[in-house]
PDB file of the backbone (N, CA, C, O) and the ligand in Angstrom, with CONECT records:
HET     CU  A 101       1
ATOM      1  N   MET A   1      55.134 139.480  85.841  1.00  0.00           N
ATOM      2  CA  MET A   1      54.368 140.611  85.305  1.00  0.00           C
ATOM      3  C   MET A   1      55.231 141.872  85.300  1.00  0.00           C
ATOM      4  O   MET A   1      55.395 142.528  84.271  1.00  0.00           O
ATOM      5  N   PHE A   2      55.770 142.190  86.451  1.00  0.00           N
ATOM      6  CA  PHE A   2      56.596 143.382  86.562  1.00  0.00           C
ATOM      7  C   PHE A   2      57.877 143.233  85.723  1.00  0.00           C
ATOM      8  O   PHE A   2      58.336 144.174  85.075  1.00  0.00           O
ATOM      9  N   ARG A   3      58.433 142.012  85.763  1.00  0.00           N
ATOM     10  CA  ARG A   3      59.657 141.749  85.022  1.00  0.00           C
ATOM     11  C   ARG A   3      59.448 141.936  83.515  1.00  0.00           C
ATOM     12  O   ARG A   3      60.296 142.506  82.828  1.00  0.00           O
ATOM     13  N   SER A   4      58.312 141.449  83.015  1.00  0.00           N
ATOM     14  CA  SER A   4      58.050 141.592  81.576  1.00  0.00           C
ATOM     15  C   SER A   4      57.870 143.065  81.201  1.00  0.00           C
ATOM     16  O   SER A   4      58.202 143.475  80.089  1.00  0.00           O
ATOM     17  N   PHE A   5      57.351 143.839  82.122  1.00  0.00           N
ATOM     18  CA  PHE A   5      57.219 145.286  81.882  1.00  0.00           C
ATOM     19  C   PHE A   5      58.612 145.908  81.727  1.00  0.00           C
ATOM     20  O   PHE A   5      58.848 146.712  80.825  1.00  0.00           O
ATOM     21  N   ILE A   6      59.511 145.529  82.604  1.00  0.00           N
ATOM     22  CA  ILE A   6      60.892 146.028  82.548  1.00  0.00           C
ATOM     23  C   ILE A   6      61.523 145.656  81.202  1.00  0.00           C
ATOM     24  O   ILE A   6      62.161 146.484  80.552  1.00  0.00           O
ATOM     25  N   LEU A   7      61.336 144.410  80.802  1.00  0.00           N
ATOM     26  CA  LEU A   7      61.881 143.935  79.531  1.00  0.00           C
ATOM     27  C   LEU A   7      61.321 144.741  78.354  1.00  0.00           C
ATOM     28  O   LEU A   7      62.058 145.149  77.457  1.00  0.00           O
ATOM     29  N   ALA A   8      59.993 144.961  78.378  1.00  0.00           N
ATOM     30  CA  ALA A   8      59.346 145.721  77.312  1.00  0.00           C
ATOM     31  C   ALA A   8      59.918 147.134  77.261  1.00  0.00           C
ATOM     32  O   ALA A   8      60.187 147.665  76.184  1.00  0.00           O
ATOM     33  N   ALA A   9      60.100 147.731  78.426  1.00  0.00           N
ATOM     34  CA  ALA A   9      60.655 149.079  78.507  1.00  0.00           C
ATOM     35  C   ALA A   9      62.073 149.097  77.950  1.00  0.00           C
ATOM     36  O   ALA A   9      62.464 150.030  77.249  1.00  0.00           O
ATOM     37  N   PHE A  10      62.838 148.055  78.269  1.00  0.00           N
ATOM     38  CA  PHE A  10      64.217 147.974  77.802  1.00  0.00           C
ATOM     39  C   PHE A  10      64.276 147.900  76.279  1.00  0.00           C
ATOM     40  O   PHE A  10      65.070 148.590  75.641  1.00  0.00           O
ATOM     41  N   PHE A  11      63.420 147.049  75.708  1.00  0.00           N
ATOM     42  CA  PHE A  11      63.449 146.892  74.250  1.00  0.00           C
ATOM     43  C   PHE A  11      62.969 148.149  73.535  1.00  0.00           C
ATOM     44  O   PHE A  11      63.481 148.501  72.472  1.00  0.00           O
ATOM     45  N   THR A  12      61.985 148.819  74.122  1.00  0.00           N
ATOM     46  CA  THR A  12      61.505 150.075  73.540  1.00  0.00           C
ATOM     47  C   THR A  12      62.642 151.085  73.526  1.00  0.00           C
ATOM     48  O   THR A  12      62.883 151.764  72.527  1.00  0.00           O
ATOM     49  N   PHE A  13      63.333 151.168  74.653  1.00  0.00           N
ATOM     50  CA  PHE A  13      64.408 152.135  74.778  1.00  0.00           C
ATOM     51  C   PHE A  13      65.555 151.812  73.809  1.00  0.00           C
ATOM     52  O   PHE A  13      66.098 152.712  73.168  1.00  0.00           O
ATOM     53  N   SER A  14      65.920 150.529  73.703  1.00  0.00           N
ATOM     54  CA  SER A  14      67.044 150.171  72.849  1.00  0.00           C
ATOM     55  C   SER A  14      66.733 150.396  71.372  1.00  0.00           C
ATOM     56  O   SER A  14      67.636 150.688  70.587  1.00  0.00           O
ATOM     57  N   SER A  15      65.452 150.262  70.984  1.00  0.00           N
ATOM     58  CA  SER A  15      65.112 150.513  69.589  1.00  0.00           C
ATOM     59  C   SER A  15      65.206 152.007  69.276  1.00  0.00           C
ATOM     60  O   SER A  15      65.544 152.387  68.154  1.00  0.00           O
ATOM     61  N   VAL A  16      64.913 152.842  70.251  1.00  0.00           N
ATOM     62  CA  VAL A  16      65.064 154.294  70.083  1.00  0.00           C
ATOM     63  C   VAL A  16      66.547 154.628  69.906  1.00  0.00           C
ATOM     64  O   VAL A  16      66.918 155.423  69.042  1.00  0.00           O
ATOM     65  N   THR A  17      67.377 154.015  70.730  1.00  0.00           N
ATOM     66  CA  THR A  17      68.819 154.229  70.653  1.00  0.00           C
ATOM     67  C   THR A  17      69.344 153.803  69.281  1.00  0.00           C
ATOM     68  O   THR A  17      70.187 154.471  68.683  1.00  0.00           O
ATOM     69  N   PHE A  18      68.824 152.677  68.802  1.00  0.00           N
ATOM     70  CA  PHE A  18      69.248 152.180  67.500  1.00  0.00           C
ATOM     71  C   PHE A  18      68.886 153.170  66.392  1.00  0.00           C
ATOM     72  O   PHE A  18      69.679 153.413  65.482  1.00  0.00           O
ATOM     73  N   ALA A  19      67.675 153.742  66.477  1.00  0.00           N
ATOM     74  CA  ALA A  19      67.226 154.711  65.471  1.00  0.00           C
ATOM     75  C   ALA A  19      68.154 155.924  65.444  1.00  0.00           C
ATOM     76  O   ALA A  19      68.478 156.448  64.378  1.00  0.00           O
ATOM     77  N   ALA A  20      68.577 156.365  66.635  1.00  0.00           N
ATOM     78  CA  ALA A  20      69.467 157.523  66.713  1.00  0.00           C
ATOM     79  C   ALA A  20      70.824 157.189  66.096  1.00  0.00           C
ATOM     80  O   ALA A  20      71.446 158.034  65.452  1.00  0.00           O
ATOM     81  N   ASP A  21      71.278 155.947  66.301  1.00  0.00           N
ATOM     82  CA  ASP A  21      72.573 155.533  65.766  1.00  0.00           C
ATOM     83  C   ASP A  21      72.561 155.401  64.246  1.00  0.00           C
ATOM     84  O   ASP A  21      73.618 155.396  63.615  1.00  0.00           O
ATOM     85  N   ALA A  22      71.367 155.294  63.653  1.00  0.00           N
ATOM     86  CA  ALA A  22      71.254 155.134  62.214  1.00  0.00           C
ATOM     87  C   ALA A  22      71.654 156.407  61.468  1.00  0.00           C
ATOM     88  O   ALA A  22      71.958 156.364  60.276  1.00  0.00           O
ATOM     89  N   ALA A  23      71.654 157.535  62.172  1.00  0.00           N
ATOM     90  CA  ALA A  23      72.068 158.790  61.552  1.00  0.00           C
ATOM     91  C   ALA A  23      73.587 158.820  61.392  1.00  0.00           C
ATOM     92  O   ALA A  23      74.320 158.245  62.196  1.00  0.00           O
ATOM     93  N   ASN A  24      74.040 159.491  60.351  1.00  0.00           N
ATOM     94  CA  ASN A  24      75.469 159.684  60.174  1.00  0.00           C
ATOM     95  C   ASN A  24      75.948 160.810  61.081  1.00  0.00           C
ATOM     96  O   ASN A  24      75.181 161.693  61.467  1.00  0.00           O
ATOM     97  N   LYS A  25      77.219 160.757  61.405  1.00  0.00           N
ATOM     98  CA  LYS A  25      77.793 161.811  62.242  1.00  0.00           C
ATOM     99  C   LYS A  25      79.002 162.417  61.570  1.00  0.00           C
ATOM    100  O   LYS A  25      79.782 161.727  60.914  1.00  0.00           O
ATOM    101  N   VAL A  26      79.146 163.722  61.746  1.00  0.00           N
ATOM    102  CA  VAL A  26      80.311 164.392  61.207  1.00  0.00           C
ATOM    103  C   VAL A  26      80.824 165.405  62.224  1.00  0.00           C
ATOM    104  O   VAL A  26      80.046 166.034  62.943  1.00  0.00           O
ATOM    105  N   THR A  27      82.141 165.551  62.272  1.00  0.00           N
ATOM    106  CA  THR A  27      82.733 166.601  63.095  1.00  0.00           C
ATOM    107  C   THR A  27      83.215 167.695  62.165  1.00  0.00           C
ATOM    108  O   THR A  27      83.977 167.445  61.232  1.00  0.00           O
ATOM    109  N   LEU A  28      82.764 168.910  62.428  1.00  0.00           N
ATOM    110  CA  LEU A  28      83.163 170.058  61.624  1.00  0.00           C
ATOM    111  C   LEU A  28      84.195 170.878  62.398  1.00  0.00           C
ATOM    112  O   LEU A  28      84.083 171.050  63.612  1.00  0.00           O
ATOM    113  N   GLN A  29      85.189 171.376  61.689  1.00  0.00           N
ATOM    114  CA  GLN A  29      86.150 172.300  62.278  1.00  0.00           C
ATOM    115  C   GLN A  29      85.649 173.707  61.988  1.00  0.00           C
ATOM    116  O   GLN A  29      85.643 174.155  60.842  1.00  0.00           O
ATOM    117  N   VAL A  30      85.229 174.398  63.045  1.00  0.00           N
ATOM    118  CA  VAL A  30      84.602 175.714  62.886  1.00  0.00           C
ATOM    119  C   VAL A  30      85.558 176.803  63.373  1.00  0.00           C
ATOM    120  O   VAL A  30      85.962 176.822  64.536  1.00  0.00           O
ATOM    121  N   GLN A  31      85.909 177.710  62.457  1.00  0.00           N
ATOM    122  CA  GLN A  31      86.817 178.797  62.828  1.00  0.00           C
ATOM    123  C   GLN A  31      86.040 180.045  63.211  1.00  0.00           C
ATOM    124  O   GLN A  31      84.929 180.274  62.734  1.00  0.00           O
ATOM    125  N   GLY A  32      86.643 180.847  64.078  1.00  0.00           N
ATOM    126  CA  GLY A  32      86.111 182.175  64.369  1.00  0.00           C
ATOM    127  C   GLY A  32      85.113 182.248  65.508  1.00  0.00           C
ATOM    128  O   GLY A  32      84.441 183.265  65.677  1.00  0.00           O
ATOM    129  N   MET A  33      85.003 181.171  66.303  1.00  0.00           N
ATOM    130  CA  MET A  33      84.138 181.254  67.486  1.00  0.00           C
ATOM    131  C   MET A  33      84.934 181.940  68.595  1.00  0.00           C
ATOM    132  O   MET A  33      85.797 181.328  69.224  1.00  0.00           O
ATOM    133  N   THR A  34      84.634 183.217  68.825  1.00  0.00           N
ATOM    134  CA  THR A  34      85.461 184.014  69.729  1.00  0.00           C
ATOM    135  C   THR A  34      84.797 184.342  71.059  1.00  0.00           C
ATOM    136  O   THR A  34      85.461 184.851  71.963  1.00  0.00           O
ATOM    137  N   CYS A  35      83.526 184.068  71.199  1.00  0.00           N
ATOM    138  CA  CYS A  35      82.881 184.319  72.491  1.00  0.00           C
ATOM    139  C   CYS A  35      81.817 183.255  72.762  1.00  0.00           C
ATOM    140  O   CYS A  35      81.523 182.415  71.912  1.00  0.00           O
ATOM    141  N   ALA A  36      81.260 183.312  73.943  1.00  0.00           N
ATOM    142  CA  ALA A  36      80.314 182.283  74.389  1.00  0.00           C
ATOM    143  C   ALA A  36      79.028 182.245  73.564  1.00  0.00           C
ATOM    144  O   ALA A  36      78.319 181.239  73.567  1.00  0.00           O
ATOM    145  N   ALA A  37      78.724 183.334  72.860  1.00  0.00           N
ATOM    146  CA  ALA A  37      77.495 183.368  72.055  1.00  0.00           C
ATOM    147  C   ALA A  37      77.686 182.695  70.693  1.00  0.00           C
ATOM    148  O   ALA A  37      76.714 182.271  70.068  1.00  0.00           O
ATOM    149  N   CYS A  38      78.918 182.600  70.240  1.00  0.00           N
ATOM    150  CA  CYS A  38      79.199 182.019  68.925  1.00  0.00           C
ATOM    151  C   CYS A  38      78.675 180.587  68.762  1.00  0.00           C
ATOM    152  O   CYS A  38      78.055 180.285  67.743  1.00  0.00           O
ATOM    153  N   PRO A  39      78.905 179.698  69.736  1.00  0.00           N
ATOM    154  CA  PRO A  39      78.392 178.337  69.575  1.00  0.00           C
ATOM    155  C   PRO A  39      76.882 178.293  69.364  1.00  0.00           C
ATOM    156  O   PRO A  39      76.367 177.409  68.679  1.00  0.00           O
ATOM    157  N   ILE A  40      76.176 179.258  69.959  1.00  0.00           N
ATOM    158  CA  ILE A  40      74.717 179.311  69.808  1.00  0.00           C
ATOM    159  C   ILE A  40      74.357 179.636  68.358  1.00  0.00           C
ATOM    160  O   ILE A  40      73.456 179.033  67.775  1.00  0.00           O
ATOM    161  N   THR A  41      75.082 180.604  67.790  1.00  0.00           N
ATOM    162  CA  THR A  41      74.864 180.980  66.393  1.00  0.00           C
ATOM    163  C   THR A  41      75.174 179.806  65.464  1.00  0.00           C
ATOM    164  O   THR A  41      74.429 179.530  64.523  1.00  0.00           O
ATOM    165  N   VAL A  42      76.272 179.129  65.741  1.00  0.00           N
ATOM    166  CA  VAL A  42      76.682 177.970  64.935  1.00  0.00           C
ATOM    167  C   VAL A  42      75.629 176.868  65.010  1.00  0.00           C
ATOM    168  O   VAL A  42      75.246 176.278  64.000  1.00  0.00           O
ATOM    169  N   LYS A  43      75.178 176.613  66.220  1.00  0.00           N
ATOM    170  CA  LYS A  43      74.172 175.574  66.434  1.00  0.00           C
ATOM    171  C   LYS A  43      72.877 175.900  65.689  1.00  0.00           C
ATOM    172  O   LYS A  43      72.279 175.034  65.051  1.00  0.00           O
ATOM    173  N   LYS A  44      72.452 177.165  65.781  1.00  0.00           N
ATOM    174  CA  LYS A  44      71.235 177.609  65.094  1.00  0.00           C
ATOM    175  C   LYS A  44      71.360 177.431  63.587  1.00  0.00           C
ATOM    176  O   LYS A  44      70.430 176.965  62.929  1.00  0.00           O
ATOM    177  N   ALA A  45      72.512 177.804  63.049  1.00  0.00           N
ATOM    178  CA  ALA A  45      72.736 177.705  61.603  1.00  0.00           C
ATOM    179  C   ALA A  45      72.629 176.249  61.145  1.00  0.00           C
ATOM    180  O   ALA A  45      72.097 175.971  60.071  1.00  0.00           O
ATOM    181  N   LEU A  46      73.134 175.327  61.959  1.00  0.00           N
ATOM    182  CA  LEU A  46      73.098 173.908  61.598  1.00  0.00           C
ATOM    183  C   LEU A  46      71.698 173.323  61.778  1.00  0.00           C
ATOM    184  O   LEU A  46      71.244 172.520  60.963  1.00  0.00           O
ATOM    185  N   LYS A  47      71.030 173.725  62.835  1.00  0.00           N
ATOM    186  CA  LYS A  47      69.684 173.205  63.110  1.00  0.00           C
ATOM    187  C   LYS A  47      68.687 173.595  62.014  1.00  0.00           C
ATOM    188  O   LYS A  47      67.690 172.907  61.795  1.00  0.00           O
ATOM    189  N   LYS A  48      68.970 174.701  61.337  1.00  0.00           N
ATOM    190  CA  LYS A  48      68.089 175.180  60.259  1.00  0.00           C
ATOM    191  C   LYS A  48      68.150 174.280  59.028  1.00  0.00           C
ATOM    192  O   LYS A  48      67.218 174.259  58.224  1.00  0.00           O
ATOM    193  N   VAL A  49      69.242 173.540  58.881  1.00  0.00           N
ATOM    194  CA  VAL A  49      69.442 172.709  57.696  1.00  0.00           C
ATOM    195  C   VAL A  49      68.552 171.471  57.769  1.00  0.00           C
ATOM    196  O   VAL A  49      68.606 170.733  58.753  1.00  0.00           O
ATOM    197  N   PRO A  50      67.726 171.228  56.733  1.00  0.00           N
ATOM    198  CA  PRO A  50      66.868 170.038  56.745  1.00  0.00           C
ATOM    199  C   PRO A  50      67.705 168.754  56.805  1.00  0.00           C
ATOM    200  O   PRO A  50      68.678 168.609  56.065  1.00  0.00           O
ATOM    201  N   GLY A  51      67.327 167.841  57.675  1.00  0.00           N
ATOM    202  CA  GLY A  51      68.046 166.579  57.798  1.00  0.00           C
ATOM    203  C   GLY A  51      68.976 166.531  58.995  1.00  0.00           C
ATOM    204  O   GLY A  51      69.513 165.474  59.326  1.00  0.00           O
ATOM    205  N   VAL A  52      69.171 167.684  59.656  1.00  0.00           N
ATOM    206  CA  VAL A  52      70.036 167.722  60.833  1.00  0.00           C
ATOM    207  C   VAL A  52      69.239 167.293  62.058  1.00  0.00           C
ATOM    208  O   VAL A  52      68.175 167.842  62.345  1.00  0.00           O
ATOM    209  N   ALA A  53      69.771 166.297  62.782  1.00  0.00           N
ATOM    210  CA  ALA A  53      69.066 165.777  63.944  1.00  0.00           C
ATOM    211  C   ALA A  53      69.581 166.389  65.238  1.00  0.00           C
ATOM    212  O   ALA A  53      68.807 166.867  66.067  1.00  0.00           O
ATOM    213  N   GLU A  54      70.909 166.365  65.398  1.00  0.00           N
ATOM    214  CA  GLU A  54      71.485 166.809  66.661  1.00  0.00           C
ATOM    215  C   GLU A  54      72.770 167.583  66.417  1.00  0.00           C
ATOM    216  O   GLU A  54      73.547 167.254  65.521  1.00  0.00           O
ATOM    217  N   VAL A  55      72.982 168.608  67.220  1.00  0.00           N
ATOM    218  CA  VAL A  55      74.188 169.420  67.081  1.00  0.00           C
ATOM    219  C   VAL A  55      74.814 169.627  68.452  1.00  0.00           C
ATOM    220  O   VAL A  55      74.145 170.046  69.397  1.00  0.00           O
ATOM    221  N   THR A  56      76.109 169.327  68.550  1.00  0.00           N
ATOM    222  CA  THR A  56      76.848 169.627  69.772  1.00  0.00           C
ATOM    223  C   THR A  56      78.059 170.469  69.389  1.00  0.00           C
ATOM    224  O   THR A  56      78.918 170.024  68.627  1.00  0.00           O
ATOM    225  N   VAL A  57      78.124 171.675  69.914  1.00  0.00           N
ATOM    226  CA  VAL A  57      79.232 172.562  69.583  1.00  0.00           C
ATOM    227  C   VAL A  57      80.200 172.627  70.758  1.00  0.00           C
ATOM    228  O   VAL A  57      79.806 172.882  71.896  1.00  0.00           O
ATOM    229  N   ASP A  58      81.470 172.392  70.459  1.00  0.00           N
ATOM    230  CA  ASP A  58      82.526 172.521  71.464  1.00  0.00           C
ATOM    231  C   ASP A  58      83.281 173.812  71.184  1.00  0.00           C
ATOM    232  O   ASP A  58      84.111 173.882  70.278  1.00  0.00           O
ATOM    233  N   TYR A  59      82.981 174.809  71.965  1.00  0.00           N
ATOM    234  CA  TYR A  59      83.528 176.149  71.766  1.00  0.00           C
ATOM    235  C   TYR A  59      85.060 176.158  71.874  1.00  0.00           C
ATOM    236  O   TYR A  59      85.740 176.750  71.035  1.00  0.00           O
ATOM    237  N   ARG A  60      85.596 175.502  72.904  1.00  0.00           N
ATOM    238  CA  ARG A  60      87.043 175.499  73.123  1.00  0.00           C
ATOM    239  C   ARG A  60      87.806 174.766  72.023  1.00  0.00           C
ATOM    240  O   ARG A  60      88.856 175.221  71.571  1.00  0.00           O
ATOM    241  N   ALA A  61      87.267 173.633  71.602  1.00  0.00           N
ATOM    242  CA  ALA A  61      87.935 172.849  70.554  1.00  0.00           C
ATOM    243  C   ALA A  61      87.672 173.437  69.168  1.00  0.00           C
ATOM    244  O   ALA A  61      88.387 173.132  68.214  1.00  0.00           O
ATOM    245  N   GLY A  62      86.648 174.277  69.061  1.00  0.00           N
ATOM    246  CA  GLY A  62      86.290 174.858  67.771  1.00  0.00           C
ATOM    247  C   GLY A  62      85.695 173.821  66.828  1.00  0.00           C
ATOM    248  O   GLY A  62      85.915 173.848  65.617  1.00  0.00           O
ATOM    249  N   THR A  63      84.939 172.912  67.421  1.00  0.00           N
ATOM    250  CA  THR A  63      84.323 171.873  66.595  1.00  0.00           C
ATOM    251  C   THR A  63      82.811 171.809  66.820  1.00  0.00           C
ATOM    252  O   THR A  63      82.290 172.243  67.847  1.00  0.00           O
ATOM    253  N   ALA A  64      82.142 171.259  65.832  1.00  0.00           N
ATOM    254  CA  ALA A  64      80.713 171.005  65.949  1.00  0.00           C
ATOM    255  C   ALA A  64      80.466 169.573  65.508  1.00  0.00           C
ATOM    256  O   ALA A  64      80.875 169.168  64.420  1.00  0.00           O
ATOM    257  N   GLU A  65      79.794 168.812  66.361  1.00  0.00           N
ATOM    258  CA  GLU A  65      79.460 167.436  66.020  1.00  0.00           C
ATOM    259  C   GLU A  65      77.998 167.407  65.614  1.00  0.00           C
ATOM    260  O   GLU A  65      77.119 167.844  66.356  1.00  0.00           O
ATOM    261  N   VAL A  66      77.758 166.884  64.421  1.00  0.00           N
ATOM    262  CA  VAL A  66      76.405 166.923  63.872  1.00  0.00           C
ATOM    263  C   VAL A  66      75.925 165.519  63.500  1.00  0.00           C
ATOM    264  O   VAL A  66      76.619 164.776  62.806  1.00  0.00           O
ATOM    265  N   SER A  67      74.727 165.170  63.974  1.00  0.00           N
ATOM    266  CA  SER A  67      74.051 163.958  63.508  1.00  0.00           C
ATOM    267  C   SER A  67      73.085 164.380  62.417  1.00  0.00           C
ATOM    268  O   SER A  67      72.316 165.324  62.592  1.00  0.00           O
ATOM    269  N   TYR A  68      73.123 163.687  61.298  1.00  0.00           N
ATOM    270  CA  TYR A  68      72.289 164.104  60.177  1.00  0.00           C
ATOM    271  C   TYR A  68      71.800 162.900  59.381  1.00  0.00           C
ATOM    272  O   TYR A  68      72.343 161.799  59.475  1.00  0.00           O
ATOM    273  N   ASP A  69      70.767 163.145  58.604  1.00  0.00           N
ATOM    274  CA  ASP A  69      70.214 162.125  57.723  1.00  0.00           C
ATOM    275  C   ASP A  69      70.939 162.208  56.376  1.00  0.00           C
ATOM    276  O   ASP A  69      70.779 163.186  55.646  1.00  0.00           O
ATOM    277  N   PRO A  70      71.742 161.179  56.042  1.00  0.00           N
ATOM    278  CA  PRO A  70      72.536 161.229  54.808  1.00  0.00           C
ATOM    279  C   PRO A  70      71.695 161.290  53.532  1.00  0.00           C
ATOM    280  O   PRO A  70      72.206 161.608  52.459  1.00  0.00           O
ATOM    281  N   LYS A  71      70.402 160.983  53.658  1.00  0.00           N
ATOM    282  CA  LYS A  71      69.520 161.064  52.482  1.00  0.00           C
ATOM    283  C   LYS A  71      69.102 162.503  52.200  1.00  0.00           C
ATOM    284  O   LYS A  71      68.676 162.826  51.091  1.00  0.00           O
ATOM    285  N   LYS A  72      69.225 163.368  53.213  1.00  0.00           N
ATOM    286  CA  LYS A  72      68.750 164.743  53.069  1.00  0.00           C
ATOM    287  C   LYS A  72      69.861 165.778  52.947  1.00  0.00           C
ATOM    288  O   LYS A  72      69.676 166.834  52.342  1.00  0.00           O
ATOM    289  N   VAL A  73      71.022 165.461  53.531  1.00  0.00           N
ATOM    290  CA  VAL A  73      72.077 166.471  53.558  1.00  0.00           C
ATOM    291  C   VAL A  73      73.439 165.773  53.625  1.00  0.00           C
ATOM    292  O   VAL A  73      73.536 164.631  54.073  1.00  0.00           O
ATOM    293  N   ASN A  74      74.487 166.468  53.177  1.00  0.00           N
ATOM    294  CA  ASN A  74      75.821 165.883  53.259  1.00  0.00           C
ATOM    295  C   ASN A  74      76.761 166.820  54.035  1.00  0.00           C
ATOM    296  O   ASN A  74      76.448 167.996  54.218  1.00  0.00           O
ATOM    297  N   PRO A  75      77.911 166.302  54.490  1.00  0.00           N
ATOM    298  CA  PRO A  75      78.817 167.095  55.328  1.00  0.00           C
ATOM    299  C   PRO A  75      79.235 168.428  54.689  1.00  0.00           C
ATOM    300  O   PRO A  75      79.390 169.427  55.392  1.00  0.00           O
ATOM    301  N   GLU A  76      79.415 168.447  53.372  1.00  0.00           N
ATOM    302  CA  GLU A  76      79.827 169.675  52.698  1.00  0.00           C
ATOM    303  C   GLU A  76      78.766 170.769  52.842  1.00  0.00           C
ATOM    304  O   GLU A  76      79.078 171.946  53.027  1.00  0.00           O
ATOM    305  N   GLU A  77      77.500 170.341  52.750  1.00  0.00           N
ATOM    306  CA  GLU A  77      76.400 171.311  52.900  1.00  0.00           C
ATOM    307  C   GLU A  77      76.330 171.841  54.333  1.00  0.00           C
ATOM    308  O   GLU A  77      75.971 172.997  54.560  1.00  0.00           O
ATOM    309  N   LEU A  78      76.673 170.990  55.288  1.00  0.00           N
ATOM    310  CA  LEU A  78      76.673 171.411  56.687  1.00  0.00           C
ATOM    311  C   LEU A  78      77.778 172.444  56.920  1.00  0.00           C
ATOM    312  O   LEU A  78      77.569 173.452  57.595  1.00  0.00           O
ATOM    313  N   ALA A  79      78.953 172.176  56.351  1.00  0.00           N
ATOM    314  CA  ALA A  79      80.073 173.116  56.469  1.00  0.00           C
ATOM    315  C   ALA A  79      79.737 174.442  55.807  1.00  0.00           C
ATOM    316  O   ALA A  79      80.138 175.505  56.281  1.00  0.00           O
ATOM    317  N   LYS A  80      78.996 174.368  54.701  1.00  0.00           N
ATOM    318  CA  LYS A  80      78.590 175.570  53.974  1.00  0.00           C
ATOM    319  C   LYS A  80      77.636 176.416  54.827  1.00  0.00           C
ATOM    320  O   LYS A  80      77.719 177.644  54.824  1.00  0.00           O
ATOM    321  N   ALA A  81      76.739 175.758  55.551  1.00  0.00           N
ATOM    322  CA  ALA A  81      75.748 176.468  56.376  1.00  0.00           C
ATOM    323  C   ALA A  81      76.428 177.323  57.448  1.00  0.00           C
ATOM    324  O   ALA A  81      76.038 178.472  57.657  1.00  0.00           O
ATOM    325  N   THR A  82      77.434 176.777  58.124  1.00  0.00           N
ATOM    326  CA  THR A  82      78.112 177.546  59.177  1.00  0.00           C
ATOM    327  C   THR A  82      79.086 178.564  58.579  1.00  0.00           C
ATOM    328  O   THR A  82      79.312 179.628  59.156  1.00  0.00           O
ATOM    329  N   THR A  83      79.658 178.232  57.427  1.00  0.00           N
ATOM    330  CA  THR A  83      80.524 179.189  56.739  1.00  0.00           C
ATOM    331  C   THR A  83      79.730 180.431  56.365  1.00  0.00           C
ATOM    332  O   THR A  83      80.199 181.558  56.528  1.00  0.00           O
ATOM    333  N   GLU A  84      78.517 180.207  55.860  1.00  0.00           N
ATOM    334  CA  GLU A  84      77.651 181.328  55.471  1.00  0.00           C
ATOM    335  C   GLU A  84      77.158 182.115  56.686  1.00  0.00           C
ATOM    336  O   GLU A  84      76.800 183.287  56.566  1.00  0.00           O
ATOM    337  N   ALA A  85      77.139 181.469  57.855  1.00  0.00           N
ATOM    338  CA  ALA A  85      76.745 182.164  59.082  1.00  0.00           C
ATOM    339  C   ALA A  85      77.902 183.004  59.633  1.00  0.00           C
ATOM    340  O   ALA A  85      77.740 183.719  60.622  1.00  0.00           O
ATOM    341  N   GLY A  86      79.077 182.912  58.984  1.00  0.00           N
ATOM    342  CA  GLY A  86      80.221 183.744  59.390  1.00  0.00           C
ATOM    343  C   GLY A  86      81.363 182.985  60.034  1.00  0.00           C
ATOM    344  O   GLY A  86      82.301 183.589  60.554  1.00  0.00           O
ATOM    345  N   TYR A  87      81.287 181.659  60.003  1.00  0.00           N
ATOM    346  CA  TYR A  87      82.336 180.849  60.610  1.00  0.00           C
ATOM    347  C   TYR A  87      82.918 179.873  59.583  1.00  0.00           C
ATOM    348  O   TYR A  87      82.344 178.814  59.330  1.00  0.00           O
ATOM    349  N   PRO A  88      84.065 180.240  58.993  1.00  0.00           N
ATOM    350  CA  PRO A  88      84.662 179.370  57.976  1.00  0.00           C
ATOM    351  C   PRO A  88      84.858 177.954  58.500  1.00  0.00           C
ATOM    352  O   PRO A  88      85.542 177.738  59.500  1.00  0.00           O
ATOM    353  N   THR A  89      84.256 177.005  57.821  1.00  0.00           N
ATOM    354  CA  THR A  89      84.180 175.639  58.333  1.00  0.00           C
ATOM    355  C   THR A  89      84.683 174.617  57.334  1.00  0.00           C
ATOM    356  O   THR A  89      84.429 174.707  56.133  1.00  0.00           O
ATOM    357  N   THR A  90      85.404 173.644  57.866  1.00  0.00           N
ATOM    358  CA  THR A  90      85.831 172.511  57.052  1.00  0.00           C
ATOM    359  C   THR A  90      85.356 171.218  57.713  1.00  0.00           C
ATOM    360  O   THR A  90      85.110 171.171  58.918  1.00  0.00           O
ATOM    361  N   VAL A  91      85.236 170.182  56.901  1.00  0.00           N
ATOM    362  CA  VAL A  91      84.848 168.878  57.416  1.00  0.00           C
ATOM    363  C   VAL A  91      86.089 168.224  58.009  1.00  0.00           C
ATOM    364  O   VAL A  91      87.089 168.017  57.321  1.00  0.00           O
ATOM    365  N   LYS A  92      86.008 167.903  59.297  1.00  0.00           N
ATOM    366  CA  LYS A  92      87.167 167.342  59.994  1.00  0.00           C
ATOM    367  C   LYS A  92      87.154 165.823  59.962  1.00  0.00           C
ATOM    368  O   LYS A  92      88.158 165.186  59.642  1.00  0.00           O
ATOM    369  N   GLU A  93      86.005 165.254  60.296  1.00  0.00           N
ATOM    370  CA  GLU A  93      85.934 163.792  60.386  1.00  0.00           C
ATOM    371  C   GLU A  93      84.516 163.308  60.102  1.00  0.00           C
ATOM    372  O   GLU A  93      83.546 163.829  60.653  1.00  0.00           O
ATOM    373  N   ILE A  94      84.413 162.313  59.241  1.00  0.00           N
ATOM    374  CA  ILE A  94      83.119 161.706  58.958  1.00  0.00           C
ATOM    375  C   ILE A  94      83.109 160.308  59.566  1.00  0.00           C
ATOM    376  O   ILE A  94      84.022 159.511  59.348  1.00  0.00           O
ATOM    377  N   ARG A  95      82.043 160.026  60.341  1.00  0.00           N
ATOM    378  CA  ARG A  95      81.956 158.707  60.976  1.00  0.00           C
ATOM    379  C   ARG A  95      80.692 157.984  60.585  1.00  0.00           C
ATOM    380  O   ARG A  95      80.461 156.860  61.031  1.00  0.00           O
TER     381      ARG A  95
HETATM  382 CU    CU A 101      80.676 185.289  69.566  1.00  0.00          CU2+
END
């Protein structure tokens, strides 16, 4: 009984993980992040874009990793969003 509960929990969790993996990921090269508040601005600009699921900004590396729905948005549009927020951005890597 308890074991089957664990199994059910495991499968529920793994299907959630699978759903997250279904999103495309892109790394953006973001220029001009000069202080600790900049990553917040960059993150906000990306989160506003429809289709964006997750954003991780690396201030030191000057990169932003974005999970997005390829049916709603593409990497170029993501780069445009942060460029318009004041941070000239190029697409570094699409995975
Ligand atoms: Cu700043």
